[in-house]
N, C-alpha and C positions, 0 to 999 in steps of 0.2 A: 622971446622966451628968456626967462630969468636964467642966467648962467649957472646959478647955484641951486635951482629948483630940483627937487627929487621926486621919484615916484614912491609908491607905498612900500617898496622894499629897499629904499634908500639909494636907488641908482640915479645918477645924475642925468636929467632929462636932456640936457644939451648934448652930452656924450652919447646918450642912447639914440637920440635923433640922428646924430652924425653916423652912428653905426648902421641904423636903418638904411640911410641913404647910400652908404658905401656898399653894403651887402646887396642892396637893391640894384645898384648900377652894375656891379660885377656879375650878378646872377641873372640879369634880365635876358640875356641872349640864350640862357639855358632853357628858357620857356618860350622864346620868340626869336629863334635863330638857328642854333644847333638842332634843336627840337621844337616842336610846336605844342602849345598848351591849348586845348579845346575846352572851353568853359561853358557851363549851362547853369542858369538860375542865379546869376549874380545880382539881379534886381532885388532879390530877397534881402541882400545885405543892407541896402539903403533904408529899408523899413524897420530895422532893428533898433532898439533903444541903445543908449550909450554904455550901459553896464548890465550885469547879471545875465549875460549870454554865453552859453556853453556850446562850442562846436565839437561834435564827435565825428571821428573819421576812422576808416581803416588806415593802415600804416604800411609804407613800402620802403622808406629810407629814414635814417635818423633826422636829417636836416632839410633835404630838398622839398619834402612835403610841406613843412612849416613855412619855409621861405616862399614857396609858390602861393600858399594861402594869404600870407601878408601882402604879396603883390596884388592878388585878386581882390582882397578886402579893400585895400586903399584905392585901387583903380575904380571899384564900384562906388565907393564913397565920393569919388571925384567926378562921377557922372558917366563913367564908361559902362557899356553893356556887354557882358560876356567877352571882354577883351582886355589886354593890358598894353595896348598901343600907347605910344607917347608917354615916356616915364616921368612926365611933369608931376604926376601924383606923388612922387617920392619927396617933394619938397615940403609938403605939409602932411606927413604921415600921421595916422592915428597912434598915439603913443601908449594907450592903455590896452594893448593887446598882449596877452601872455600865453604861454604854452607850457604844458606839463611834460617833464622829461625826467628820465632816470638820472640820478646824481652820479652814478657810476659812468654814464655816457658823457655827461657834461664835464667830467674831470679827466677824460681820456687823452687830452692833448691841448695844445695852445689855442687852436682854432675853436674847438668846442667851448673852451672857457671864454673866448671872446663872444661867441654866439650866446652864451648864458646871459651876458650883460644886456642882450637885446630883449629879454623878457621871459626867461626861463624860470618856471617854478620847479626847482629840482627836488625830487622826492626819492626816498629810498624804497626800491622795489621789495615787496614782501614775499614774492614767489620765486625770484631768480637773482643770482649774484655771482659775477665772475664766471658765467657760463654754466652754473650749476643750479639745480632746483633747491630752493630753500623754503622754509615756512616761518616767516618772521612776523611779529606783531606790528600792526599799522602804527606809525608815529602820528600822534594827534597834532603835532606841529605841522606836519605835511598837509593834513586835512585843513587845518586853520589857514595855511598859506593860500590854498586854492580858494577857500571861502573869501579871504581878503581880496584876492584878485578878481573874483566874480563881483564883489561889492564895488570895485573900482572900474571894471571894464569887461572885456571879452576874454574868454579862456579857450584855448584849443587843446583838446585832449584826444588820445588814441586809446580807447577803452580796452583793447586787446593787450596792450602793453608789449607788443612784439610786432616785428615786420613780417612774421610768418602768417600767410593767409589762413582764414577759417579757424583760427584759435578761439577759445572761449572769451566772452566779455568778462572783464574783472568786475566783481560785484561792488568794489569800491566806488566806481563811477556812479552806479545806481544810488548808493548811499549819499554821495555828494549831491545828486540831483534831488533826492528826497529832502535833504537838509536845507538846500538853498533855493529850491523851486525856480531855477532859471529857465529862460527860453532855450530849448535844446534844438540846435540846428544840425542835422546830419549832412555829412559830406562824403561822397564816394570818389576816390581817386584811382587812377589806373595809369600804367605806362612808366611810372617813375622807377620801378624795379628793373626795367629793361634799359632805361636811359642812364641811370647812375649806379655807382657802387653802393654797398649797403649803407655807408654813412651819408651818402647823398652829396659828397664833396667833389668826387671825380666823375667826369662824363665817361660812361662805359660804351655807349653806342650813340650814333647820331642818326637823325632822320626818323626818330621815334614819335608816334602820336601819343601825347600825354593828355589825360583828361581829368576834369574836376566838375563834378555835378553837385550843385548846392541844392538841397531839398528844402521843402517847407518845414517849419518847426514842428516837432513832434507833439501830438496831442497826448498829454499825460494828466490823469486824474490823481491829484495829490492826495485825495481822501480815500481812494479805492485801490490804486495801483501799488502793489507791493514790490519788493526788490526784484523778485523773479520776473514779474510782469514787465518791469522797466528794462531788465536785461534783455528779454525777448524782443521788445520793441527796438532796442538799440541794435541787436544783431541783424534784425530784418532791415532797419533803416540804412545801415551802412553795408548792407548786402554781404554779410558774413555768416548768415544762418546756413546750416548744412543743406538746405534745400537748393541753394544756389550752386552747389556742386554739380547738380544735374545739368545745369546750363554751362558751367565753366569748371571742368576738372582742374585740379591744381597743376598738373603737368602742362596743361594748355592754357595757363592763366593769362587771358587777355593778350593773345599774340597779335591781333589785328583789330582794325576799326570795325570789321565785320562782326567779330565776336562781341565787341563792346555794344554794337547796336542790338544784337541778339539779347544781350543781358538787359538792356533797357526795356526791350519789348516784353521780356519776361516780367520785369517789375511793374510795368503798366497794366498787365493783365492778371497780376497775382491777386 
């Protein structure tokens, strides 16, 4: 790799690769050691094109969710099926993986700033700032940055914009999907909230089953589906529609593997 080569946002690729490897090495035991990550559907990753892929997921911590996805994506691309055994996949990681994060979060300390170098598309939240509800206009530069990232590679986004479960899907994600027409891959995660603190940096409890279910790409008719329709498809796909509350009340949010299996059975029969 050219020592001076940069990604589309001007980040040095050699430094970025080194960061991927270091974070991967230090975090691996969090998903295969202290706690266990159960993966389903990783074979879908290998069939995706190199760019214009948007991963949409529910959100439980600021950073642990994204780091786990980077592990799973690279393991799958290296031929592993539903596991992250043998961290050799870290030596040639996919470099054009980006993730959408709140600018406020990414500037909240030294470690978040380091994580930002690994592929963050930092945007200004239009609905919340410093713990208070706000109503700000969307910055077109933020939309443009996400579009550029999709044109270059894969983008991970959390369309609820919060780690609180069953919150509404932000319409901005649907607009981005309409504009760029990406392949949209839903991911449902669980267990991270119980394993880590809110930032996803500290281990809160050990022996927790974490899970990541990667679903088939959404079927979206870009000629007929409007923003409301896309939003509805997203909330069903990442299992954040209010109907899922009947299966998993918030107070009992995925406390055991048994509840997780019940939730999957509900999805299969829905």
